[in-house]
C-alpha positions in Angstrom: 1.6 24.0 -30.8 -0.1 25.6 -27.8 -3.3 23.8 -28.7 -1.5 20.5 -28.6 0.0 21.2 -25.2 -3.4 22.2 -24.0 -4.8 18.9 -25.2 -2.0 17.0 -23.4 -2.6 18.9 -20.2 -6.3 18.2 -20.4 -5.6 14.4 -21.0 -3.1 14.3 -18.1 -5.6 16.0 -15.8 -8.3 13.6 -16.8 -6.0 10.6 -16.3 -4.9 11.8 -12.9 -8.4 12.6 -11.9 -9.5 9.1 -13.1 -6.7 7.4 -11.2 -7.3 9.2 -8.0 -11.1 8.8 -8.3 -10.8 5.0 -8.9 -8.3 4.7 -6.0 -10.5 6.7 -3.6 -13.6 4.7 -4.7 -11.8 1.4 -4.1 -10.6 2.8 -0.7 -14.1 3.7 0.3 -15.5 0.3 -0.8 -12.7 -1.5 1.1 -13.2 0.6 4.2 -17.0 -0.1 4.1 -16.3 -3.8 3.6 -13.9 -3.9 6.5 -16.3 -2.1 8.8 -19.1 -4.5 7.7 -16.8 -7.5 8.3 -15.9 -6.1 11.7 -19.5 -5.7 12.7 -20.9 -8.9 11.1 -18.0 -11.3 11.5 -14.9 -10.3 13.5 -16.5 -8.9 16.6 -19.2 -11.6 17.0 -16.7 -14.3 16.3 -14.3 -12.9 18.9 -17.0 -12.8 21.5 -18.1 -16.4 20.7 -14.4 -17.6 20.9 -13.9 -16.0 24.3 -17.2 -17.4 25.6 -16.4 -20.9 24.2 -12.9 -20.8 25.8 -14.3 -19.7 29.2 -16.9 -22.4 29.0 -14.3 -25.0 28.1 -12.3 -24.1 31.2 -15.3 -24.0 33.5 -17.1 -27.2 32.6 -14.6 -29.7 34.0 -13.9 -27.8 37.3 -17.6 -27.4 37.7 -18.2 -31.2 37.3 -15.4 -31.9 39.8 -16.9 -29.5 42.3 -20.4 -31.0 41.8 -19.0 -34.5 42.2 -17.5 -33.5 45.5 -20.8 -32.1 46.8 -22.6 -35.3 45.9 -20.0 -37.7 47.1 -21.5 -40.0 49.9 -18.1 -40.0 51.6 -18.2 -36.2 52.1 -21.8 -36.3 53.3 -21.1 -39.2 55.8 -18.0 -37.5 57.1 -19.9 -34.2 57.7 -22.8 -36.0 59.5 -20.9 -38.6 61.5 -17.1 -38.3 61.3 -16.1 -34.6 61.3 -13.7 -35.2 64.2 -11.3 -37.1 61.9 -9.9 -34.1 60.0 -7.1 -36.2 58.4 -9.7 -38.1 56.3 -11.1 -35.0 54.7 -7.7 -33.5 54.2 -6.5 -36.6 52.3 -9.8 -36.6 50.3 -9.3 -32.9 49.3 -5.7 -33.5 48.5 -6.5 -36.5 46.3 -9.1 -34.4 44.3 -6.7 -31.5 44.0 -3.8 -33.6 42.7 -6.0 -35.7 40.4 -7.6 -32.8 38.6 -4.7 -30.3 38.9 -6.6 -27.8 40.9 -5.1 -24.8 42.7 -7.0 -25.6 45.9 -9.9 -27.7 47.1 -12.0 -26.8 50.2 -14.9 -27.8 52.3 -17.0 -25.8 54.9 -19.1 -27.6 57.6 -22.4 -25.9 58.4 -22.5 -27.6 61.8 -19.1 -26.5 63.0 -18.4 -23.7 60.6 -14.9 -25.1 60.1 -13.0 -24.4 56.9 -10.9 -27.3 55.6 -8.4 -27.6 52.7 -6.0 -30.3 51.6 -3.8 -29.2 54.5 -6.6 -29.9 57.0 -8.4 -27.5 59.3 -7.7 -23.9 58.4 -10.1 -21.7 60.4 -13.5 -21.3 61.9 -15.5 -19.0 59.7 -17.3 -16.0 61.2 -20.3 -14.1 59.7 -18.7 -10.9 60.9 -15.5 -11.6 59.1 -15.7 -9.9 55.6 -13.5 -12.6 54.1 -16.0 -15.3 55.2 -19.1 -13.5 54.1 -19.1 -15.4 50.8 -20.2 -18.6 52.6 -23.2 -17.2 54.4 -24.3 -15.3 51.3 -24.0 -18.5 49.2 -25.7 -20.7 51.9 -28.8 -18.4 52.0 -29.3 -18.1 48.3 -31.5 -20.5 46.2 -28.8 -21.5 43.7 -27.1 -24.8 44.4 -23.8 -23.6 43.0 -21.9 -20.4 42.1 -18.7 -19.1 40.6 -16.6 -16.4 42.2 -13.6 -14.6 40.8 -10.8 -13.1 43.0 -7.3 -11.8 42.6 -4.7 -13.2 45.0 -2.0 -10.5 45.7 0.2 -13.1 47.2 0.3 -15.0 43.9 1.6 -12.3 41.5 -1.9 -10.9 41.5 -3.2 -14.1 39.8 -6.9 -14.5 39.2 -8.5 -17.3 41.1 -11.8 -18.9 40.1 -13.8 -20.5 42.9 -16.6 -22.9 42.0 -18.8 -23.6 45.1 -21.5 -26.3 45.4 -23.9 -26.8 48.4 -23.8 -30.1 50.2 -27.3 -31.3 51.0 -28.5 -34.2 53.2 -31.4 -36.6 52.5 -33.9 -33.9 53.4 -32.2 -31.3 51.2 -30.9 -29.3 54.1 -27.6 -27.5 53.7 -24.9 -29.3 55.7 -21.9 -27.6 54.2 -20.3 -26.3 51.0 -17.4 -27.6 49.0 -15.6 -26.7 45.8 -12.4 -26.0 44.0 -10.2 -23.0 43.2 -8.0 -22.7 40.2 -5.8 -20.1 38.8 -7.1 -18.9 35.5 -4.1 -17.1 34.1 -5.3 -18.4 30.7 -7.9 -15.6 30.7 -5.1 -13.0 31.0 -3.1 -14.7 28.2 -6.3 -14.8 26.1 -7.0 -11.1 26.6 -3.4 -10.3 25.7 -3.6 -12.4 22.6 -6.7 -10.7 21.4 -5.2 -7.3 22.0 -1.9 -8.0 20.3 -3.0 -10.2 17.4 -6.5 -8.9 16.6 -6.5 -5.3 18.1 -9.4 -6.1 20.4 -9.6 -4.7 23.9 -11.5 -7.1 26.2 -13.1 -6.3 29.6 -15.5 -8.0 32.0 -18.0 -5.8 33.9 -20.3 -6.6 36.8 -23.9 -5.5 37.2 -22.8 -2.2 38.8 -20.5 -1.3 35.8 -17.3 -2.0 37.7 -14.4 -3.5 35.7 -13.8 -7.0 37.2 -11.5 -8.7 34.7 -9.0 -7.1 32.4 -5.5 -7.8 31.0 -2.9 -7.5 33.8 -0.4 -4.7 33.2 -2.8 -2.7 31.1 -4.4 0.1 33.0 -8.1 0.1 32.1 -11.0 2.2 33.2 -12.2 1.1 36.7 -15.9 1.9 36.0 -18.0 2.9 33.0 -18.3 6.3 34.6 -14.6 6.9 33.8 -15.5 7.2 30.1 -18.6 9.5 29.6 -19.2 8.1 26.1 -19.5 4.6 27.4 -21.4 5.6 30.5 -24.0 7.2 28.3 -24.5 3.6 26.9 -24.6 1.9 30.3 -28.2 0.6 29.9 -27.3 -1.0 26.6 -24.0 -2.4 27.8 -25.3 -3.8 31.1 -28.0 -5.9 29.4 -28.6 -9.6 29.0 -29.2 -9.0 25.3 -25.8 -8.8 23.5 -25.4 -6.1 20.9 -23.0 -4.1 18.9 -22.7 -0.4 19.8 -20.8 2.4 18.1 -19.5 5.6 19.6 -16.7 8.2 19.2 -14.0 9.3 21.6 -11.8 12.3 20.7 -12.8 12.0 17.1 -11.9 8.3 16.9 -14.6 5.8 16.0 -15.1 2.7 18.1 -17.3 -0.5 18.0 -18.3 -2.4 21.1 -19.7 -5.9 21.2 -21.3 -7.0 24.5 -22.4 -10.4 25.8 -23.7 -11.6 29.1 -21.7 -14.6 30.6 -24.2 -16.3 32.9 -21.5 -18.7 34.3 -19.6 -15.7 35.7 -22.5 -13.4 36.1 -20.4 -10.8 34.2 -20.7 -8.8 31.0 -18.1 -9.4 28.3 -17.1 -6.3 26.4 -15.0 -6.5 23.2 -13.9 -3.1 21.9 -12.5 -2.3 18.5 -10.9 0.9 17.5 -11.9 1.2 13.8 -8.7 3.0 12.8 -6.7 -0.1 13.9 -8.5 -2.2 11.3 -8.0 0.4 8.5 -4.2 0.2 8.4 -4.1 -2.5 5.8 -6.9 -0.7 3.9 -4.9 2.5 3.9 -1.7 0.7 2.8 -3.7 -0.9 -0.1 -5.1 2.5 -1.0 -1.6 4.1 -1.1 -0.2 1.2 -3.1 -3.2 1.4 -5.6 -2.8 5.2 -5.8 1.0 4.9 -6.4 0.5 2.2 -9.1 -2.3 4.3 -10.7 -0.1 7.4 -10.8 2.8 5.5 -12.2 0.6 4.0 -14.9 -0.8 7.4 -15.5 2.7 8.8 -15.8 3.7 6.1 -18.2 0.6 6.7 -20.3 1.3 10.4 -20.2 4.8 10.0 -21.4 3.6 7.7 -24.2 0.9 10.2 -25.2 3.4 13.1 -25.2 5.8 11.1 -27.3 3.1 10.1 -29.7 1.8 13.6 -30.0 5.3 15.0 -30.5 5.8 12.4 -33.2 2.6 13.3 -34.9 3.4 17.0 -34.4 6.8 16.6 -36.1 5.1 14.7 -38.9 2.4 17.4 -39.3 5.0 20.1 -39.2 7.0 18.3 -41.8 4.0 17.7 -44.0 3.0 21.4 -43.5 6.4 22.6 -44.6 7.7 20.0 -47.0 6.6 18.6 -50.3 5.8 14.9 -49.8 7.1 13.9 -53.2 10.4 15.6 -53.4 11.1 16.3 -49.7 11.9 19.9 -50.7 10.3 22.7 -48.7 6.8 23.6 -50.1 5.5 26.9 -51.4 4.1 27.9 -48.0 7.4 27.3 -46.1 9.3 29.0 -48.8 7.1 32.1 -48.6 7.6 32.3 -44.8 11.4 32.0 -45.2 11.4 34.6 -48.0 9.3 37.1 -46.0 11.7 36.7 -43.1 14.7 37.3 -45.4 13.0 40.4 -46.8 12.8 41.8 -43.2 16.5 41.1 -42.8 17.2 42.8 -46.0 15.8 46.0 -44.5 18.3 45.8 -41.6 21.4 44.5 -43.4 21.1 45.1 -47.1 23.0 42.7 -49.4 22.8 41.1 -52.9 19.9 38.7 -53.2 18.6 36.9 -56.3 15.5 34.7 -57.0 15.4 31.9 -59.6 12.3 30.2 -61.1 12.6 27.2 -63.3 10.2 24.9 -65.0 10.7 21.4 -66.5 10.3 21.7 -70.3 7.5 19.5 -71.8 6.9 17.7 -68.5 3.3 17.0 -69.6 4.6 14.8 -72.4 6.5 12.7 -69.8 3.4 12.2 -67.8 1.2 11.5 -70.8 3.6 9.1 -72.5 5.3 7.4 -69.6 2.8 7.8 -66.8 2.7 9.9 -63.6 4.8 7.5 -61.7 7.7 8.1 -64.1 7.0 11.8 -63.8 7.2 11.6 -60.0 10.5 9.8 -60.3 11.8 12.5 -62.6 10.7 15.3 -60.1 12.5 13.5 -57.2 15.7 13.2 -59.2 15.5 16.9 -60.1 15.1 17.7 -56.4 18.3 15.7 -55.7 20.1 17.7 -58.4 19.0 21.0 -56.8 20.3 19.8 -53.3 23.6 18.7 -54.8 24.3 22.1 -56.5 23.2 24.9 -54.2 24.5 26.1 -50.8 22.8 25.2 -47.5 22.3 28.9 -46.9 20.2 29.3 -50.0 16.4 28.8 -50.0 14.7 26.3 -52.3 11.2 24.8 -52.8 8.9 23.0 -55.1 6.7 25.8 -56.2 4.0 23.6 -57.6 3.7 20.9 -60.4 7.0 20.9 -62.3 8.0 24.4 -61.1 10.9 25.0 -58.6 12.1 28.2 -56.9 15.5 29.1 -55.4 16.6 32.2 -53.5 20.3 32.8 -53.6 21.3 34.6 -50.4 24.1 37.1 -50.6 24.4 36.4 -54.3 24.4 39.0 -57.1 22.5 38.2 -60.3 25.8 37.3 -62.0 26.7 34.8 -59.4 23.2 33.4 -59.5 23.3 33.1 -63.3 26.4 30.9 -63.0 24.6 28.6 -60.6 21.5 28.6 -62.7 23.5 27.6 -65.9 25.1 24.8 -63.9 21.7 23.5 -62.8 20.4 23.7 -66.4 23.4 21.8 -67.7 23.2 19.2 -64.9 19.5 18.6 -65.6 20.1 18.3 -69.3 23.1 15.9 -69.0 22.1 13.9 -65.9 22.2 10.2 -66.9 19.9 9.0 -64.1 17.3 11.5 -65.2 17.8 10.5 -68.9 17.2 6.9 -67.9 14.0 7.7 -66.0 12.5 9.9 -68.8 13.9 7.7 -71.6 15.4 10.8 -73.2 16.9 14.2 -72.5 15.1 16.4 -70.0 15.6 20.2 -70.0 14.4 23.1 -68.0 13.8 26.9 -68.5 15.0 29.4 -66.0 13.9 32.9 -65.0 16.3 35.0 -62.8 15.9 38.3 -61.1 17.8 40.3 -58.5 16.4 42.0 -55.5 16.0 45.8 -55.8 15.9 48.3 -53.0 12.2 49.1 -53.2 11.1 45.5 -54.0 8.3 43.7 -52.2 8.0 40.0 -52.2 5.2 39.9 -54.7 7.1 42.3 -57.0 10.3 40.2 -57.0 8.3 36.9 -57.6 6.3 38.6 -60.4 9.5 39.8 -62.1 11.2 36.4 -61.8 8.1 34.6 -63.1 8.0 37.0 -66.1 11.6 36.0 -66.9 10.7 32.3 -66.7 7.8 33.0 -69.1 10.1 34.7 -71.5 12.5 31.8 -71.4 9.7 29.4 -72.1 8.5 31.6 -74.9 11.9 32.1 -76.6 12.9 28.5 -77.1 13.2 26.9 -73.6 16.3 25.3 -72.0 17.8 28.7 -71.2 18.3 31.2 -68.4 16.6 34.6 -68.8 17.3 37.5 -66.5 14.8 40.2 -65.9 
């Protein structure tokens, strides 16, 4: 029994180990696949989507600003008609309304006047920091530029200014014009990527300062704020986009960078790896739970099967398969236990051996199948005529043994005679054997100094005497 339970425990441990191992392997494979997908697909695709969306919102405004700079009306007005400010104000208002711009403006190089759709606004001054953009732009080689600024008077909205130089026939700068538009779509875009895709998006300038970020989310202000990122500054501030990995407080991060020439900024898309493992972990826990449940079910089935086989084996080990009576081995175990009890609480105890007379003739003349039927019927007769407290068994072949507990030899003889008569007169047995069946009995009573072998030998001698003196009788020894 202990060996069976040991086998069950080993099987359970193997199944549990297999289930956990398979789940862990699946988890590691899914984790690696998720990380590879993040590096090879999700991050690059996000960067491309952001870049495409930025380009989409810059192309049309840039064309409008370029069209204004090349408009002959604007050039003629700057050269010959600047005194009529109403004309330029109406022109700027028409462009603003037609294309839905936040503002349109023009600066005259000759007068240094600044105009919007509302007309003249101010005269710009090189010493005024807010006017420095024009002089810087005028002196550079590029024909146009894009500037970004936050307007604190407009809910801290981000304003994009696209400036174009106005050139005369000799390509001398005679002014600058352009448009300004609120680009709150960038803030919405950054928020969407954070909430839906768990990506943190920032824009840095050449110095490493954070220029664009999601409003309301407090970011770092410079790469130096995070030593792990500052250590990668040369790779981040690079025209060649790449994917970098680093760790902060034990958490793994991936960073995809891309230079945006239209804004002269560096786009950073950061992914915290743990955020992308939530579904993988949930899948792992689900797989582990299903595996353990399946293992538990299989374990229960194995235990039930082993118990079933164990019961069958125990039955086969203790009972005769033909008659369903206890076998010789089981009877000996019970008899030995009773002998030990006899030492503690002595009492009358008798042993009976009996053997079917001429049983070989039945087998030889009618066949072993009929002989087996006869033995089964005799087993039924035994069960019908002895007490449940008595011990009985098929001793072997056509021999049977009965131990009468708390019965003197006189009482046992009465029962033995009853059995002899029942066997001789049983109609079912007569039909099976096609004639009368009889049995010879040997009976002996337990004596104080008896051992098991001594009692069995004395009872067997009594049976031998019954067989030798005419059969179909009970002999006491």
